[in-house]
C-alpha positions in Angstrom: -96.4 -53.3 317.0 -94.8 -56.7 316.5 -91.1 -56.4 315.9 -89.6 -58.5 313.1 -86.3 -60.1 312.3 -84.6 -59.4 309.0 -82.1 -61.9 307.7 -79.8 -60.8 304.9 -77.3 -62.6 302.6 -74.6 -60.1 301.6 -73.1 -60.1 298.1 -69.5 -60.8 297.0 -67.5 -57.7 296.3 -66.4 -58.8 292.8 -70.0 -59.3 291.5 -70.6 -56.5 289.1 -73.4 -58.1 287.3 -76.1 -60.5 288.0 -75.0 -64.2 288.1 -76.9 -66.6 286.1 -77.3 -69.3 288.8 -77.2 -68.2 292.4 -77.7 -70.8 295.1 -80.6 -70.1 297.6 -79.3 -68.8 301.0 -79.7 -72.2 302.6 -78.2 -71.3 306.0 -80.2 -68.1 306.3 -83.4 -70.0 305.3 -82.7 -72.7 307.9 -82.4 -70.0 310.6 -85.6 -68.3 309.4 -87.5 -71.7 309.6 -86.6 -72.1 313.2 -87.6 -68.5 314.1 -90.9 -68.8 312.3 -91.7 -72.1 313.9 -91.2 -70.3 317.3 -93.8 -67.6 316.3 -91.3 -64.9 315.4 -92.0 -62.8 312.3 -89.0 -63.1 310.0 -88.1 -61.8 306.5 -85.2 -62.8 304.1 -83.4 -60.5 301.7 -80.8 -62.1 299.4 -78.6 -59.5 297.6 -77.2 -62.3 295.4 -80.3 -61.9 293.2 -81.1 -58.2 293.7 -79.7 -55.7 291.1 -80.2 -52.2 289.9 -83.7 -50.8 290.5 -84.8 -53.9 292.5 -81.9 -53.6 294.8 -82.5 -49.9 295.4 -86.2 -50.5 296.0 -85.4 -53.2 298.6 -82.8 -51.0 300.3 -85.2 -48.1 300.5 -87.9 -50.3 302.0 -85.5 -51.6 304.7 -84.3 -48.1 305.7 -87.9 -46.9 305.7 -89.2 -49.6 308.1 -89.3 -49.1 311.9 -90.5 -52.6 312.9 -87.1 -54.5 312.9 -85.8 -55.7 316.2 -82.8 -57.5 314.8 -81.0 -57.5 311.5 -78.7 -60.5 310.9 -76.3 -60.7 308.0 -74.6 -63.8 306.8 -71.2 -63.1 305.3 -68.2 -64.9 303.9 -64.9 -63.0 303.7 -65.6 -62.0 300.1 -68.9 -60.5 301.3 -67.6 -58.4 304.2 -67.4 -55.2 302.2 -71.0 -55.4 301.2 -72.1 -56.4 304.7 -70.4 -53.4 306.2 -72.1 -51.1 303.6 -75.5 -52.5 304.6 -74.7 -52.2 308.3 -73.7 -48.6 307.9 -76.9 -47.7 306.0 -79.1 -49.5 308.6 -77.3 -48.2 311.7 -77.2 -44.6 310.4 -80.9 -44.7 309.7 -82.1 -47.0 312.6 -79.4 -46.9 315.4 -81.8 -48.7 317.8 -81.9 -51.8 315.6 -79.7 -54.6 316.9 -77.3 -56.2 314.4 -75.6 -59.6 314.3 -73.1 -61.1 311.8 -72.9 -64.8 311.1 -71.3 -67.1 308.5 -67.8 -68.3 307.8 -65.9 -65.1 308.3 -67.4 -64.1 311.7 -67.0 -67.7 312.9 -63.3 -67.7 312.1 -62.8 -64.2 313.5 -65.5 -63.7 316.2 -63.5 -61.4 318.4 -62.3 -59.1 315.7 -65.7 -59.0 314.0 -67.5 -58.1 317.2 -65.1 -55.2 317.9 -66.6 -53.3 314.9 -68.8 -50.4 316.1 -71.6 -51.4 313.7 -71.8 -54.9 315.0 -73.7 -55.7 318.2 -73.5 -59.5 318.2 -71.7 -62.3 316.4 -72.9 -65.8 315.9 -70.2 -68.6 315.9 -71.1 -71.7 313.9 -74.6 -72.9 313.4 -77.0 -70.0 314.0 -80.5 -71.5 314.2 -80.9 -71.7 318.0 -78.4 -69.0 318.8 -80.6 -66.6 316.9 -83.8 -67.9 318.5 -82.4 -67.5 322.0 -81.0 -64.0 321.2 -84.4 -62.8 319.9 -86.1 -64.2 323.0 -83.5 -62.4 325.2 -84.0 -59.1 323.3 -87.8 -59.4 323.7 -87.5 -60.2 327.5 -88.8 -63.7 327.0 -85.7 -65.8 327.2 -82.2 -65.9 328.7 -81.8 -62.9 331.1 -78.2 -62.3 329.9 -76.5 -62.8 326.6 -73.9 -64.6 328.6 -76.2 -67.6 328.8 -76.5 -68.0 325.0 -74.0 -70.6 323.7 -72.4 -69.7 320.3 -72.9 -65.9 320.9 -70.3 -63.2 320.9 -71.3 -59.9 322.5 -70.1 -56.7 324.2 -70.1 -56.1 327.9 -69.4 -52.4 328.5 -67.3 -52.3 325.3 -65.4 -55.5 326.1 -65.9 -58.4 323.7 -67.2 -61.6 325.4 -67.0 -64.9 323.6 -69.4 -67.4 325.0 -69.0 -71.2 325.1 -69.6 -72.9 321.7 -73.1 -74.2 320.9 -73.5 -78.0 320.6 -74.2 -79.3 317.2 -77.8 -79.3 315.9 -79.8 -82.4 315.5 -80.4 -82.0 311.7 -83.5 -84.2 311.7 -85.2 -81.7 314.0 -84.7 -78.6 311.8 -87.7 -77.4 309.9 -87.9 -77.9 306.1 -86.3 -75.1 304.2 -88.9 -72.3 303.9 -88.8 -71.5 300.2 -92.0 -69.4 300.6 -89.8 -66.8 302.4 -87.8 -66.2 299.2 -88.6 -65.8 295.6 -88.2 -69.5 294.7 -88.2 -68.8 291.0 -84.8 -67.0 291.4 -83.2 -70.3 292.2 -85.3 -73.2 291.0 -85.2 -72.9 287.2 -81.7 -74.5 286.5 -80.0 -76.9 284.2 -79.6 -80.4 285.5 -76.8 -81.1 283.0 -74.1 -78.5 282.4 -73.2 -80.2 279.2 -76.8 -79.7 277.9 -77.7 -76.3 279.5 -81.1 -76.3 277.9 -82.2 -79.2 280.2 -83.9 -76.9 282.7 -86.0 -78.3 285.5 -87.5 -77.4 288.9 -84.3 -77.5 290.9 -84.3 -77.4 294.7 -81.4 -77.5 297.2 -81.8 -79.7 300.3 -79.4 -79.6 303.3 -78.5 -83.3 303.8 -75.4 -83.3 306.0 -72.9 -81.1 307.8 -69.1 -81.3 308.4 -66.3 -83.4 307.1 -64.0 -86.1 308.4 -61.1 -85.5 305.9 -58.2 -83.1 306.3 -57.7 -81.0 303.1 -55.3 -78.3 304.0 -57.1 -75.7 301.8 -60.6 -76.2 303.2 -62.4 -74.2 305.9 -63.9 -77.5 307.3 -60.5 -78.3 308.8 -60.4 -75.1 310.9 -61.1 -75.2 314.6 -63.2 -72.0 314.4 -65.7 -73.7 312.2 -66.1 -76.7 314.6 -67.0 -78.7 311.5 -64.9 -81.8 312.1 -66.8 -85.1 311.9 -69.9 -85.6 309.8 -73.5 -85.4 310.8 -76.3 -86.4 308.4 -80.0 -86.3 308.2 -81.6 -89.7 308.3 -82.8 -91.3 305.2 -86.4 -91.0 306.4 -86.1 -87.3 307.0 -84.5 -86.8 303.5 -87.3 -88.6 301.9 -90.0 -86.7 303.8 -88.4 -83.4 302.7 -88.1 -84.5 299.1 -91.7 -85.6 299.1 -92.8 -82.3 300.5 -90.9 -80.3 297.9 -92.4 -82.5 295.1 -95.9 -82.1 296.5 -95.8 -78.4 297.4 -93.4 -76.9 294.8 -93.4 -79.4 291.9 -89.7 -80.2 292.5 -88.1 -82.3 289.8 -84.4 -82.2 290.8 -82.7 -82.2 294.2 -79.2 -80.8 294.9 -78.0 -82.3 298.1 -76.0 -79.8 300.2 -73.6 -82.2 301.9 -69.8 -82.5 301.6 -70.0 -86.3 302.0 -73.4 -87.5 300.9 -72.1 -91.0 300.2 -70.1 -91.5 303.4 -72.8 -93.2 305.4 -73.4 -96.4 303.5 -76.3 -97.5 305.7 -78.1 -94.2 305.1 -77.5 -94.5 301.3 -79.0 -98.0 301.3 -82.1 -96.9 303.2 -82.4 -93.8 301.0 -82.4 -95.9 297.8 -84.9 -98.4 299.3 -87.1 -95.5 300.4 -87.2 -94.0 296.8 -88.5 -97.3 295.5 -91.0 -97.9 298.4 -92.5 -94.4 298.1 -92.5 -94.4 294.3 -90.7 -91.0 294.2 -89.7 -89.7 290.8 -86.9 -87.1 290.8 -83.3 -86.6 289.6 -80.5 -85.6 292.0 -77.0 -84.3 292.5 -74.4 -85.1 295.2 -70.8 -84.6 296.0 -68.5 -87.7 296.1 -64.9 -88.5 296.7 -62.7 -90.1 294.0 -61.5 -92.8 296.4 -65.1 -94.0 297.0 -65.1 -95.6 293.5 -63.9 -99.1 294.3 -65.2 -102.7 294.2 -66.2 -102.6 297.9 -68.3 -99.5 297.6 -69.3 -97.5 294.5 -68.9 -100.4 292.1 -70.6 -101.0 288.8 -73.7 -102.6 290.4 -74.3 -99.8 292.9 -73.7 -97.1 290.3 -76.3 -98.7 288.1 -78.8 -98.7 290.9 -78.0 -95.1 291.8 -78.6 -94.1 288.2 -81.9 -96.0 288.2 -82.9 -94.1 291.3 -82.4 -90.7 289.7 -78.7 -89.8 290.2 -77.7 -87.8 287.1 -74.9 -85.5 288.3 -72.0 -85.8 290.8 -69.0 -83.6 291.6 -65.5 -84.8 292.5 -62.8 -82.7 294.1 -59.9 -83.8 291.9 -57.9 -80.6 292.7 -54.5 -81.4 291.0 -53.0 -83.4 288.2 -49.9 -84.5 290.2 -49.7 -86.8 293.3 -47.0 -84.6 294.9 -49.4 -81.6 295.1 -52.3 -83.8 296.2 -50.1 -85.1 299.1 -48.9 -81.6 299.9 -52.5 -80.4 300.3 -53.5 -83.5 302.3 -56.2 -84.4 299.9 -55.7 -88.2 300.6 -56.5 -89.2 297.0 -54.3 -89.9 293.9 -54.6 -88.9 290.3 -55.0 -92.6 289.5 -58.1 -92.7 291.7 -59.6 -89.8 289.9 -59.0 -91.5 286.6 -60.5 -94.7 288.0 -63.7 -92.7 289.0 -63.9 -91.3 285.5 -63.7 -94.9 284.1 -66.4 -96.1 286.4 -68.7 -93.2 285.6 -68.1 -93.7 281.8 -70.2 -96.9 282.1 -73.2 -94.8 283.1 -74.9 -91.7 281.9 -74.1 -89.8 285.1 -72.5 -86.4 284.4 -69.5 -85.6 286.6 -67.9 -82.2 287.4 -64.3 -82.1 288.6 -63.1 -79.2 290.6 -59.4 -78.3 290.0 -57.2 -75.5 291.3 -53.8 -74.0 290.5 -51.4 -71.5 292.0 -50.8 -73.5 295.2 -47.7 -73.0 297.3 -44.6 -74.9 295.9 -46.5 -75.8 292.7 -44.4 -75.5 289.5 -45.5 -74.5 286.1 -45.1 -78.1 284.9 -47.4 -79.3 287.6 -50.0 -76.6 286.7 -49.8 -77.9 283.1 -50.3 -81.4 284.4 -53.6 -80.3 286.0 -54.8 -78.9 282.7 -53.7 -82.1 281.0 -55.7 -84.1 283.5 -58.9 -82.5 282.1 -58.0 -84.0 278.7 -57.3 -87.4 280.2 -60.6 -87.4 282.0 -62.6 -86.3 279.0 -60.8 -88.9 276.8 -62.1 -91.6 279.3 -65.6 -90.1 279.7 -66.8 -87.3 277.4 -69.7 -86.9 279.9 -67.4 -84.8 282.1 -66.9 -81.1 282.7 -64.7 -79.0 285.0 -64.9 -76.3 287.7 -61.7 -74.5 286.7 -58.9 -75.0 287.1 -59.4 -71.9 289.3 -56.8 -69.9 291.1 -56.2 -71.1 294.6 -58.0 -69.0 297.3 -56.1 -69.0 300.6 -58.9 -69.2 303.0 -58.1 -67.3 306.2 -57.0 -69.6 309.0 -56.3 -72.7 306.9 -52.9 -74.3 306.9 -52.1 -73.2 303.4 -53.2 -69.6 304.2 -50.5 -69.6 306.9 -47.9 -70.6 304.3 -49.0 -67.8 302.0 -48.8 -65.3 304.8 -45.2 -66.4 305.5 -44.5 -65.8 301.8 -45.8 -62.3 302.0 -49.6 -62.4 301.7 -51.0 -59.5 303.6 -52.9 -60.5 306.8 -55.7 -58.4 308.2 -57.4 -58.2 311.6 -60.3 -55.7 311.5 -63.4 -55.9 309.3 -62.5 -52.6 307.7 -59.1 -54.0 306.7 -60.7 -57.1 305.2 -63.2 -55.0 303.3 -60.7 -52.4 302.2 -58.3 -54.6 300.2 -59.6 -55.4 296.7 -57.6 -58.5 296.5 -59.0 -60.0 299.7 -62.5 -58.6 299.2 -62.9 -60.5 296.0 -61.4 -63.7 297.2 -58.9 -63.9 294.4 -55.5 -62.5 295.3 -53.8 -60.1 293.0 -50.8 -61.4 291.1 -48.7 -59.0 293.2 -49.9 -60.6 296.4 -49.4 -64.2 295.2 -45.7 -64.3 296.2 -46.0 -68.0 296.8 -46.7 -68.7 293.1 -43.5 -69.6 291.2 -44.8 -68.4 287.8 -47.6 -65.8 288.0 -48.5 -66.1 284.3 -50.4 -69.3 285.3 -52.9 -67.2 287.1 -53.8 -65.0 284.1 -57.1 -65.5 282.3 -55.2 -65.8 279.0 -53.3 -68.9 280.4 -56.5 -70.4 281.6 -58.2 -69.9 278.2 -55.4 -71.5 276.3 -55.0 -74.3 278.9 -58.6 -75.3 278.6 -58.8 -74.9 274.9 -55.6 -76.9 274.3 -57.0 -79.8 276.4 -60.7 -79.7 275.6 -63.3 -77.1 275.4 -63.8 -73.7 277.0 -67.6 -73.9 276.3 -68.8 -77.5 276.3 -72.4 -77.9 275.4 -72.4 -74.7 273.3 -73.9 -76.1 270.2 -72.3 -77.2 267.0 -71.1 -73.8 265.8 -69.5 -72.9 269.2 -67.8 -76.3 269.4 -66.6 -76.0 265.8 -64.9 -72.6 266.4 -63.1 -74.0 269.5 -61.9 -77.1 267.6 -60.5 -74.9 264.8 -58.6 -72.9 267.4 -57.3 -75.9 269.4 -54.0 -76.5 267.5 -52.9 -72.9 268.0 -54.0 -73.1 271.7 -51.9 -76.3 272.3 -48.8 -74.7 270.8 -49.2 -71.6 272.9 -49.9 -73.6 276.1 -47.0 -76.0 275.8 -44.6 -73.2 274.9 -46.0 -70.6 277.3 -46.2 -68.1 274.5 -49.1 -65.7 275.0 -48.1 -62.6 273.1 -50.7 -61.2 270.8 -53.5 -63.5 272.1 -55.8 -62.9 269.1 -57.8 -66.1 269.6 -58.5 -65.1 273.3 -59.6 -61.6 272.3 -61.9 -63.0 269.6 -63.7 -65.3 272.0 -64.0 -62.5 274.6 -65.7 -60.3 272.0 -68.0 -63.2 271.1 -68.6 -64.1 274.8 -72.0 -62.3 275.2 -73.3 -64.0 272.1 -72.0 -67.4 273.2 -73.6 -67.1 276.6 -77.0 -66.4 275.0 -76.5 -69.5 272.8 -75.7 -71.5 275.9 -78.5 -70.2 278.1 -81.3 -68.8 275.9 -84.1 -69.6 278.4 -82.2 -67.8 281.2 -81.7 -64.7 279.1 -85.3 -64.8 277.8 -86.5 -64.7 281.5 -84.0 -61.9 282.2 -85.1 -59.8 279.3 -88.7 -60.1 280.4 -87.8 -59.0 284.0 
């Protein structure tokens, strides 16, 4: 009997209901593509999109099967609790099955992760060829010892052994993402404009680049354990080949580029735009961009016009804070003025921009947090075609420079997988107010503060239709008074909107809920 490899994406601990728009498990799919090209039978299970009866059916099938050689689970810190639950079920039923953990958390803590009795191996960093060589070893076809597999962490008579790191992958040589190994419809019917959520198209994620050259103190890319310094990018030709394949095989209409710095390589960008014209490709697309790229010598009016012509409809900017002091403190290397300049440049186009913002950073004052909320109003006044991720509470990613500051201020620090999984605050990624001892005024982290901050400076639900927008505008004067005076007693307006939330969500996403009701 041919043995198979099962690759799993675990679920965040705080997900208690199905999320409307889950990303496909791109990293897991990339590993699966390499394994399949080598003739290895592989399956993918994504618990981000499995709930209730479907989840139980899949679990029962996994535990009933006796043809798995290796089970690999990709996990972030917030997914460790669910990953351990899955490992316990699998190992208790099938103790002969080998297990390997990969993803951000195991890469940051490979030794501590591999010490867990349910874990046989750990993959550090990119897992495509580490997984391939491990499977070949287990089948007696490859390396004679796990010691010879770069990027692997393993146990030698109970002692954890950390092998040498694996060299970076050549991204152009990776297979196209195998969407046929997942239920593509779970990920590909999505809006291409958050301000007009009814604009749903065939939406595909494409891995375009890896790593980052910048030094943001809150980001995992800066950590030595991630080995993600520098930037590698697929060539323009490879990107175009992959897009053409997705259009031809799957009817793709929109491409989301998974790349921290899609616009960094100007030569690639030029070749990419020329290739779209030469091949006659018709699709829309999304990419991340930095605020300081908007300048006369780079993303100027002429180039933005060409990008829009070639299908760019949506970008995302990490604005992070409304004050330059905080931006300097987190080593973002941009200014508030550059963010406003980017908004001004984009206002001359129809390109939608989402701005990510966070609050609750070490040393941040309540006035600086208010400034971040006010920045949303300033951006929207410049360009109404804007929306915002947050402001969200700062998550102190383990191992980052800011995480160390938080630990010094009293944030609990954990070593074992069981400790990471056992604490609700850490398991969900959002620290409890009690643990946020670095925050000067914890009221800023409450959902009530966020509601009034957003309503005072714009809209909680943009794109919600005339009635939803009218309700918010009527409540805005009260919200501004509460926000500026930090008075949140008897939050009647907040409670009203919370009661109406299920109805509002159905107005915002009727097609999604229609599909959900049918399923």
